[in-house]
C-alpha positions as a LaTeX table, in Angstrom:
\begin{tabular}{lrrr}
\hline
Residue & $x$ (\AA) & $y$ (\AA) & $z$ (\AA) \\
\hline
Unk1 & $-83.33$ & 206.62 & 226.17 \\
Unk2 & $-82.74$ & 210.22 & 227.15 \\
Unk3 & $-79.80$ & 210.36 & 224.73 \\
Unk4 & $-82.08$ & 209.25 & 221.88 \\
Unk5 & $-84.67$ & 211.84 & 222.83 \\
Unk6 & $-81.99$ & 214.55 & 222.79 \\
Unk7 & $-80.81$ & 213.46 & 219.35 \\
Unk8 & $-84.27$ & 212.87 & 217.84 \\
Unk9 & $-84.01$ & 216.02 & 215.72 \\
Unk10 & $-81.01$ & 214.42 & 213.94 \\
Unk11 & $-83.15$ & 211.45 & 212.88 \\
Unk12 & $-86.20$ & 213.21 & 211.52 \\
Unk13 & $-87.21$ & 215.72 & 208.86 \\
Unk14 & $-90.29$ & 216.77 & 206.92 \\
Unk15 & $-91.16$ & 216.23 & 203.29 \\
Unk16 & $-92.16$ & 219.29 & 201.25 \\
Unk17 & $-95.83$ & 218.43 & 201.87 \\
Unk18 & $-95.26$ & 218.50 & 205.66 \\
Unk19 & $-95.24$ & 214.73 & 206.15 \\
Unk20 & $-92.92$ & 213.82 & 209.05 \\
Unk21 & $-90.21$ & 211.25 & 208.24 \\
Unk22 & $-87.94$ & 209.39 & 210.66 \\
Unk23 & $-84.66$ & 207.81 & 209.51 \\
Unk24 & $-83.86$ & 204.55 & 211.31 \\
Unk25 & $-81.34$ & 201.78 & 210.80 \\
Unk26 & $-81.02$ & 198.26 & 212.09 \\
Unk27 & $-77.86$ & 196.35 & 212.86 \\
Unk28 & $-78.15$ & 192.65 & 213.63 \\
Unk29 & $-75.55$ & 190.28 & 214.98 \\
Unk30 & $-76.33$ & 186.61 & 214.46 \\
Unk31 & $-74.56$ & 183.60 & 215.92 \\
Unk32 & $-74.89$ & 180.14 & 214.42 \\
Unk33 & $-74.16$ & 176.92 & 216.27 \\
Unk34 & $-71.09$ & 175.38 & 214.62 \\
Unk35 & $-71.01$ & 178.31 & 212.21 \\
Unk36 & $-67.30$ & 177.70 & 211.67 \\
Unk37 & $-67.87$ & 174.49 & 209.70 \\
Unk38 & $-67.65$ & 174.62 & 205.90 \\
Unk39 & $-71.18$ & 173.27 & 205.43 \\
Unk40 & $-72.73$ & 175.82 & 207.80 \\
Unk41 & $-70.76$ & 178.66 & 206.19 \\
Unk42 & $-72.10$ & 177.75 & 202.75 \\
Unk43 & $-75.68$ & 177.62 & 204.06 \\
Unk44 & $-75.28$ & 181.00 & 205.79 \\
Unk45 & $-73.87$ & 182.58 & 202.62 \\
Unk46 & $-76.71$ & 181.10 & 200.56 \\
Unk47 & $-79.24$ & 182.49 & 203.06 \\
Unk48 & $-77.62$ & 185.93 & 202.95 \\
Unk49 & $-77.64$ & 185.95 & 199.14 \\
Unk50 & $-81.37$ & 185.17 & 199.15 \\
Unk51 & $-81.92$ & 187.95 & 201.70 \\
Unk52 & $-79.87$ & 190.31 & 199.54 \\
Unk53 & $-81.90$ & 189.38 & 196.45 \\
Unk54 & $-85.08$ & 190.30 & 198.33 \\
Unk55 & $-83.93$ & 193.40 & 200.25 \\
Unk56 & $-80.66$ & 194.46 & 198.60 \\
Unk57 & $-82.06$ & 197.77 & 197.39 \\
Unk58 & $-82.53$ & 198.74 & 201.05 \\
Unk59 & $-79.18$ & 197.49 & 202.39 \\
Unk60 & $-76.23$ & 199.87 & 202.64 \\
Unk61 & $-73.32$ & 197.94 & 204.03 \\
Unk62 & $-71.80$ & 194.75 & 205.27 \\
Unk63 & $-69.88$ & 194.31 & 208.50 \\
Unk64 & $-67.40$ & 191.48 & 208.20 \\
Unk65 & $-64.20$ & 192.27 & 210.10 \\
Unk66 & $-64.74$ & 195.90 & 209.02 \\
Unk67 & $-67.60$ & 197.91 & 207.51 \\
Unk68 & $-67.84$ & 197.69 & 203.72 \\
Unk69 & $-70.25$ & 199.11 & 201.19 \\
Unk70 & $-72.53$ & 196.29 & 200.10 \\
Unk71 & $-72.05$ & 195.59 & 196.40 \\
Unk72 & $-72.35$ & 192.51 & 194.22 \\
Unk73 & $-68.53$ & 192.33 & 194.29 \\
Unk74 & $-68.30$ & 192.43 & 198.10 \\
Unk75 & $-71.10$ & 189.87 & 198.33 \\
Unk76 & $-69.21$ & 187.63 & 195.90 \\
Unk77 & $-66.17$ & 187.68 & 198.19 \\
Unk78 & $-68.06$ & 186.12 & 201.13 \\
\hline
\end{tabular}
C-alpha cells in the first residue's frame, strides 16, 4: 500500500478546469472448470465477444500467452 501511495502522483492529473482525475486499470484472471474442453472454449469466446461488444471502446489489450493490442483481428483469432 505504501508503494501505491508513493506512486499516486503517477496515476493522477487535473483537467484544465481543476477537476482531479485518477487513471486506473483492472486486470482479471479467470479460471473455468473444464475450460480446456472444446464446448467450454466456445462458450468462453462467445462470452468474451459479448463483453467486447459492450465494453470494447474501453478495453486496451488482451493477454493470451503474451500481451496484444485488442483489435477485431486479434479477437477473431481466439
